[in-house]
C-alpha positions as CSV (number, residue, x, y, z in Angstrom):
1,M,136.8,113.6,126.7
2,S,138.9,112.3,129.5
3,D,142.5,111.0,129.1
4,T,141.4,107.5,129.8
5,E,138.6,107.6,127.1
6,Y,140.9,109.1,124.7
7,H,143.5,106.6,125.3
8,D,141.0,103.8,125.1
9,L,140.0,105.0,121.8
10,L,143.6,105.0,120.4
11,E,144.3,101.3,121.6
12,Q,141.7,100.5,118.8
13,L,144.1,101.8,116.1
14,P,145.6,98.7,114.2
15,G,149.1,98.8,113.5
16,H,150.4,101.8,115.6
17,S,153.2,101.2,118.1
18,S,152.6,104.4,120.1
19,R,149.8,106.9,121.1
20,G,151.5,109.6,119.6
21,R,150.2,112.5,117.3
22,L,153.0,112.2,115.1
23,E,152.7,108.5,114.3
24,R,148.9,109.0,113.7
25,I,149.2,111.7,111.3
26,L,151.8,109.9,109.2
27,R,150.0,106.6,109.1
28,R,146.7,108.4,108.0
29,G,148.4,109.6,105.2
30,D,149.0,113.3,105.9
31,F,152.0,115.3,105.1
32,A,154.0,115.6,108.3
33,V,155.9,118.7,109.1
34,T,158.3,118.6,112.0
35,A,161.1,121.2,113.2
36,E,164.1,121.3,115.5
37,L,164.1,123.3,118.7
38,N,167.4,125.1,119.4
39,P,167.8,124.2,123.0
40,P,168.9,126.7,125.8
41,D,171.9,127.0,127.9
42,S,169.7,127.5,130.9
43,A,167.7,126.0,133.7
44,D,164.7,128.3,133.0
45,P,161.9,126.1,131.4
46,N,160.2,129.3,129.9
47,E,163.0,129.4,127.5
48,V,161.9,126.1,126.4
49,Y,158.2,127.3,126.1
50,E,159.3,130.6,124.3
51,R,161.2,128.6,121.8
52,A,158.7,126.0,121.3
53,G,155.7,128.6,120.9
54,I,157.3,129.9,117.6
55,F,156.1,126.5,116.1
56,D,152.5,126.7,117.4
57,G,150.2,125.6,114.8
58,W,152.7,124.7,112.1
59,V,154.6,121.6,112.9
60,D,153.3,118.1,114.1
61,G,156.5,117.3,116.0
62,I,159.2,119.1,117.7
63,N,162.8,117.5,117.8
64,A,164.9,118.0,121.0
65,T,168.4,117.7,120.2
66,D,170.6,115.7,122.5
67,G,174.0,117.4,122.5
68,S,174.1,118.5,119.0
69,G,177.6,118.7,117.6
70,A,178.8,117.4,120.8
71,N,178.0,120.7,122.5
72,C,176.4,120.8,126.0
73,H,172.9,122.5,126.3
74,M,169.8,121.6,128.4
75,S,169.2,117.8,127.9
76,S,166.8,116.2,125.4
77,V,164.7,114.0,128.1
78,S,164.1,117.3,130.2
79,I,163.2,119.4,127.1
80,C,160.5,116.7,126.2
81,A,159.3,116.5,129.6
82,L,158.7,120.0,129.6
83,L,157.1,120.0,126.2
84,T,154.8,117.3,127.0
85,R,153.4,119.1,130.0
86,V,151.9,121.7,127.6
87,G,150.5,119.2,125.0
88,Y,153.6,119.5,122.2
89,A,154.5,116.2,120.6
90,P,158.1,115.8,121.1
91,V,160.9,113.8,119.3
92,M,163.4,112.9,121.9
93,Q,166.9,112.5,120.1
94,I,169.2,110.0,121.9
95,S,172.8,110.2,121.3
96,C,175.2,107.1,122.0
97,R,178.1,109.1,122.6
98,D,177.2,110.0,126.0
99,Q,175.4,107.5,127.7
100,N,175.8,103.6,128.1
101,R,172.9,100.9,127.8
102,I,171.9,101.2,131.4
103,A,171.4,104.9,131.2
104,I,169.7,105.0,127.7
105,Q,167.2,102.2,128.7
106,G,166.4,103.9,131.8
107,H,165.7,107.2,129.9
108,V,163.5,105.3,127.3
109,L,161.2,104.2,130.2
110,G,161.2,107.6,131.9
111,A,160.7,109.5,128.7
112,A,157.6,107.0,127.8
113,A,156.5,107.4,131.4
114,M,156.1,111.1,130.7
115,G,154.3,110.8,127.5
116,V,157.1,111.0,125.0
117,Y,156.2,108.8,122.2
118,N,158.9,109.5,119.4
119,I,162.5,108.7,119.7
120,L,165.2,109.3,117.3
121,C,168.2,107.1,117.4
122,L,171.5,108.7,116.7
123,T,175.1,107.5,117.1
124,G,176.2,111.1,117.8
125,D,179.1,113.4,116.7
126,G,182.6,112.7,118.0
127,V,183.7,114.7,121.3
128,Q,186.4,116.6,119.4
129,A,183.7,118.5,117.5
130,G,182.3,120.2,120.5
131,D,182.9,122.4,123.2
132,H,184.4,119.6,125.6
133,P,187.0,117.7,123.4
134,G,188.4,116.3,126.6
135,A,185.3,114.5,127.5
136,K,185.4,110.7,127.5
137,P,183.2,109.4,124.7
138,V,180.9,106.2,125.6
139,F,179.6,104.8,122.3
140,D,178.6,101.7,124.0
141,L,175.9,101.4,121.4
142,D,175.5,102.8,117.9
143,S,172.5,104.0,116.0
144,L,171.8,100.1,114.6
145,S,171.9,98.6,117.9
146,L,170.2,101.5,119.6
147,L,167.2,100.9,117.5
148,A,167.2,97.4,118.3
149,T,167.5,97.8,121.7
150,I,164.4,100.0,122.0
151,K,162.5,97.6,119.6
152,Q,163.3,94.8,121.9
153,M,162.1,96.8,125.0
154,R,158.7,97.8,123.3
155,D,158.1,94.6,121.3
156,E,159.7,92.0,123.9
157,N,158.9,93.4,127.0
158,C,162.7,93.3,128.2
159,F,165.8,94.9,128.8
160,L,168.9,93.8,126.7
161,S,169.8,91.9,129.9
162,G,166.6,89.8,129.5
163,R,165.1,91.2,132.5
164,I,161.3,91.5,132.3
165,I,159.7,95.1,131.7
166,T,156.3,95.3,133.4
167,E,155.0,98.1,131.1
168,P,156.9,98.5,127.8
169,P,157.6,101.9,126.2
170,R,155.0,102.4,123.5
171,V,157.3,104.4,121.4
172,F,157.5,105.3,117.5
173,L,161.2,104.8,116.6
174,G,163.2,107.0,114.2
175,A,166.6,107.2,112.8
176,A,168.7,109.8,110.7
177,A,169.7,109.3,107.0
178,N,171.9,111.3,104.7
179,P,171.1,110.5,100.9
180,F,173.8,113.3,100.0
181,A,177.1,112.0,101.6
182,P,179.3,109.7,99.8
183,P,179.4,106.8,98.9
184,H,176.1,107.5,97.6
185,D,175.1,104.0,96.6
186,F,175.6,102.9,100.2
187,R,173.0,105.4,101.7
188,V,170.2,103.0,100.5
189,T,171.7,100.2,102.0
190,R,172.2,101.9,105.1
191,L,168.6,103.0,105.2
192,A,167.5,99.3,104.9
193,K,169.7,98.3,107.8
194,K,168.1,101.0,110.0
195,I,164.6,99.9,108.9
196,K,165.4,96.2,109.8
197,A,166.8,97.1,113.1
198,G,163.6,99.1,114.0
199,A,163.2,102.6,112.3
200,Q,159.6,103.2,111.5
201,F,160.4,106.9,110.4
202,V,163.6,108.8,109.3
203,Q,164.6,112.3,109.2
204,T,167.4,113.4,106.5
205,Q,170.2,115.7,106.5
206,Y,169.4,119.2,105.0
207,C,168.4,118.9,101.0
208,F,169.7,121.5,99.0
209,D,169.8,119.3,95.9
210,V,166.7,118.0,94.9
211,P,167.6,115.9,91.8
212,M,170.2,114.3,94.0
213,L,167.4,113.4,96.4
214,E,165.2,112.3,93.3
215,N,167.8,109.8,92.7
216,Y,168.0,108.3,96.1
217,M,164.3,108.2,96.1
218,N,164.0,106.3,93.1
219,Q,166.5,103.6,94.6
220,V,164.4,103.7,97.8
221,R,161.2,103.0,95.9
222,D,162.8,100.4,93.9
223,Q,163.6,98.4,96.8
224,G,160.2,99.4,98.5
225,L,161.5,100.8,101.6
226,D,159.3,103.9,101.2
227,K,156.6,101.5,102.2
228,E,158.4,100.1,105.4
229,C,159.3,103.5,106.7
230,F,158.0,107.2,106.7
231,I,160.7,109.5,105.2
232,L,160.7,113.1,106.4
233,V,163.2,115.0,104.3
234,G,165.3,117.8,106.0
235,A,165.4,121.4,104.7
236,G,165.9,125.0,106.0
237,P,166.9,128.5,105.2
238,L,170.2,129.6,104.3
239,A,171.2,133.0,105.7
240,S,173.7,134.0,103.0
241,A,176.0,132.8,100.4
242,K,178.9,133.4,102.9
243,T,177.0,131.1,105.4
244,A,176.4,128.2,102.9
245,R,180.1,128.4,102.0
246,W,181.1,127.9,105.6
247,I,178.7,125.2,106.0
248,R,179.9,123.3,103.0
249,T,183.3,123.6,104.2
250,N,183.1,122.8,108.0
251,V,179.9,120.9,108.4
252,P,180.6,117.2,107.2
253,G,177.6,115.5,105.4
254,I,175.8,118.7,104.1
255,H,176.0,119.1,100.2
256,I,175.4,122.5,98.9
257,P,175.5,123.0,95.1
258,D,177.4,125.7,93.6
259,S,174.1,126.9,92.1
260,V,172.6,127.5,95.3
261,I,175.3,129.8,96.3
262,K,175.2,131.8,93.1
263,R,171.8,132.2,93.6
264,L,172.2,133.7,97.2
265,E,175.0,135.8,95.9
266,G,172.9,137.5,93.1
267,A,170.1,138.2,95.3
268,A,169.5,141.8,96.8
269,D,168.2,140.4,99.9
270,Q,170.1,137.2,100.6
271,K,168.4,136.0,103.9
272,R,164.9,136.6,102.1
273,E,166.2,134.5,99.1
274,G,167.4,131.7,101.5
275,R,163.8,131.4,102.7
276,N,162.4,131.6,99.3
277,L,164.6,128.6,98.2
278,C,163.5,126.9,101.2
279,V,160.0,127.3,100.3
280,E,160.5,126.0,96.8
281,I,162.3,122.8,98.1
282,L,159.5,122.1,100.4
283,Q,156.9,122.4,97.6
284,Q,159.1,119.9,95.3
285,L,159.3,117.4,98.2
286,R,155.6,117.8,99.0
287,E,155.1,116.3,95.3
288,M,157.9,113.7,95.4
289,K,156.6,110.1,95.6
290,G,157.6,108.4,98.7
291,V,158.3,111.4,100.8
292,S,155.9,111.4,103.9
293,G,156.9,114.9,105.3
294,V,159.6,117.4,106.1
295,H,161.9,118.3,108.9
296,V,162.5,121.9,108.9
297,M,165.9,123.0,110.6
298,A,166.2,126.6,111.0
299,Y,168.9,127.1,113.4
300,R,168.9,130.8,114.6
301,Q,166.1,131.4,112.1
302,E,163.3,129.6,114.0
303,E,161.1,132.8,113.9
304,W,160.8,132.2,110.1
305,V,159.5,128.4,110.3
306,A,155.8,129.7,110.1
307,E,156.2,131.8,107.1
308,I,158.2,129.2,105.4
309,V,155.7,126.4,106.0
310,E,152.5,128.8,105.5
311,R,154.2,130.0,102.0
312,S,155.1,126.4,100.8
313,G,151.4,125.1,101.2
314,V,152.6,121.7,102.4
315,L,149.9,121.4,104.9
316,K,147.1,122.3,102.4
317,G,144.9,123.8,104.9
318,R,145.6,121.3,107.7
319,K,146.2,123.0,111.2
320,P,148.7,121.1,113.4
321,W,148.0,121.3,117.2
322,C,148.6,124.7,119.1
323,K,148.1,125.8,122.6
324,E,145.1,127.8,121.6
325,I,142.9,124.7,120.8
326,N,141.5,123.1,123.9
327,P,143.5,120.0,124.3
328,G,140.4,117.8,125.5
329,D,138.4,118.9,122.5
330,Y,141.5,118.5,120.1
331,A,142.1,115.1,121.4
332,A,138.4,113.9,121.0
333,A,138.4,115.1,117.3
334,E,141.5,113.9,116.4
335,A,140.9,110.5,117.9
336,M,137.7,110.1,116.0
337,D,139.2,111.3,112.8
338,A,141.9,108.6,113.2
339,L,139.5,105.9,113.8
340,M,137.4,106.7,111.0
341,H,140.3,106.8,108.7
342,E,141.2,103.4,109.8
343,S,137.9,101.9,109.2
344,S,137.4,103.3,105.8
């Protein structure tokens, strides 16, 4: 099947705002798995391909972070451009910290032209948190106004200035959510605001406290927000009790209960126990009503993502895209499957 025939098939899918694989998987009701790529401090494209290859066959989308923690790395848009060359489905993160609305809108058009269909809108960490504390922060937009801006570009065919866009960016819009940070009652309200602004999916902060997440999801379901937005819950392995304590003390917004630290301390192999815990959390998330997928963040432990996903069983035998599959064959089978699902 040619690219043109494939895209013609996808045009027939109702209710889809992009041609992207991640959106199709979520809309047809499959439990999605995304992961985060640790960006290189290098201009070598092979470093990107090697890091992405670790996720081959196990994830439906790969997040390219945008100066995470206000630290300088290869840019998100550049990583996404490389990933699309070989068939991966990247999620381009945009941080409002470093660019004004002119630059951001230009990057959105450029990314969409290269086949980037997923965009995660973030306000961004303050520059004082990173390795260039003397940098001048921009924050021309925040996550809410960024969502609204890209939604306008996509749905109204125009820039914020009102100037017409001849071919709009067909993108699937995402945002971040943190069910675990106080004030907890405000978190569902914040989610509702992001959905109103344009968020179609969210990826949450790490979940180490499933009961706390369940309480959040009860409120989400009560307001029907799980019907308006796909929720992918963050999860990841902890390397040790010492690491868990450091993260809890030094990384704002991450909640790690004492029970998790005690469990790691009592393990003969703390690294393996961290992976065991992550597997168990993924299994619980798979069964939680309103949760559409998981976002696995394994910083400096990316090599364990395949094992964690496989042992958890969250894919239930489904195999995400990998380089070993002929892209044309996969595209044809996937497009036909999506069309049949929509018509059933």
